[in-house]
DRENLO-470961 format. One record per residue (C-alpha): x, y, z. Coordinates in Angstrom, 1 decimal. Layout:
((X, Y, Z));
...
END
This chain:
((-107.4, 6.0, 54.0));
((-106.9, 7.3, 50.8));
((-106.1, 11.3, 51.1));
((-108.9, 12.0, 48.6));
((-111.6, 10.2, 50.7));
((-110.1, 12.8, 53.6));
((-110.0, 15.7, 52.2));
((-113.6, 15.0, 51.2));
((-114.6, 13.8, 54.4));
((-113.2, 17.2, 56.1));
((-114.6, 19.9, 54.0));
((-118.3, 17.7, 54.4));
((-117.5, 18.1, 58.4));
((-116.6, 21.8, 58.4));
((-120.0, 22.4, 55.6));
((-121.9, 20.3, 57.9));
((-121.0, 22.4, 61.1));
((-121.8, 25.6, 59.2));
((-125.4, 23.9, 58.0));
((-125.9, 22.5, 61.6));
((-125.5, 25.9, 63.3));
((-127.2, 27.6, 61.2));
((-130.2, 25.4, 61.2));
((-130.1, 25.5, 65.2));
((-129.7, 28.4, 65.6));
((-133.3, 29.2, 63.8));
((-134.9, 25.9, 65.6));
((-133.5, 27.7, 69.3));
((-135.5, 30.5, 68.4));
((-138.6, 28.7, 66.7));
((-138.2, 26.3, 70.8));
((-137.5, 29.4, 73.2));
((-140.8, 30.0, 74.4));
((-141.9, 26.7, 74.9));
((-142.9, 24.5, 77.4));
((-139.8, 22.5, 79.3));
((-140.5, 19.1, 78.3));
((-141.4, 19.8, 74.4));
((-138.2, 22.1, 74.5));
((-136.1, 19.1, 75.6));
((-138.2, 16.3, 73.5));
((-137.6, 18.6, 70.5));
((-133.9, 19.3, 71.2));
((-133.3, 15.6, 72.0));
((-135.2, 14.8, 68.4));
((-133.1, 17.3, 66.2));
((-129.5, 16.4, 67.8));
((-130.4, 12.4, 67.3));
((-131.4, 13.2, 63.4));
((-128.5, 15.6, 62.7));
((-125.8, 13.1, 64.1));
((-127.3, 10.4, 62.4));
((-127.3, 12.5, 59.2));
((-123.4, 12.9, 59.8));
((-122.9, 9.2, 60.7));
((-125.0, 8.4, 57.4));
((-123.1, 11.0, 55.2));
((-119.6, 9.5, 56.8));
((-120.2, 5.8, 56.4));
((-121.2, 6.8, 52.2));
((-117.6, 8.8, 52.4));
((-115.1, 6.9, 53.8));
((-116.8, 3.8, 55.6));
((-117.6, 5.3, 58.8));
((-114.3, 5.5, 60.0));
((-114.6, 8.8, 62.3));
((-111.2, 10.7, 62.8));
((-110.6, 13.4, 65.6));
((-109.4, 15.9, 63.2));
((-113.0, 15.5, 61.3));
((-114.3, 16.5, 64.8));
((-112.2, 19.6, 65.4));
((-112.9, 20.7, 61.2));
((-116.8, 20.7, 62.0));
((-116.4, 22.7, 65.4));
((-114.3, 25.2, 63.3));
((-117.0, 25.0, 60.9));
((-119.4, 26.1, 63.6));
((-117.0, 28.4, 65.1));
((-116.9, 30.0, 61.7));
((-120.5, 30.3, 61.1));
((-121.0, 32.3, 64.8));
((-118.7, 34.6, 63.8));
((-120.4, 34.9, 60.2));
((-123.5, 35.3, 61.9));
((-122.5, 38.0, 64.2));
((-121.2, 39.6, 61.5));
((-124.4, 39.4, 60.0));
((-126.2, 40.4, 63.1));
((-129.2, 37.8, 62.2));
END
């Protein structure tokens, strides 16, 4: 894979981790007091939708090639957003 494509994919994975955590944080607040079945189905659809979007964008960026370091950078984006949300106190 070309280095430029890898860098774009890494940056996308990092920011997607931040965006997914932010949306997931507010989504969790919305379904917190719902019945178990509604919360389970909503969470399943939420995860299916956003994981599908991630793979569609990876398919567009680098023909759908997934490397371990993409997932690692995605998790770093999530950890960064956890730190950001704790420092802002949302």
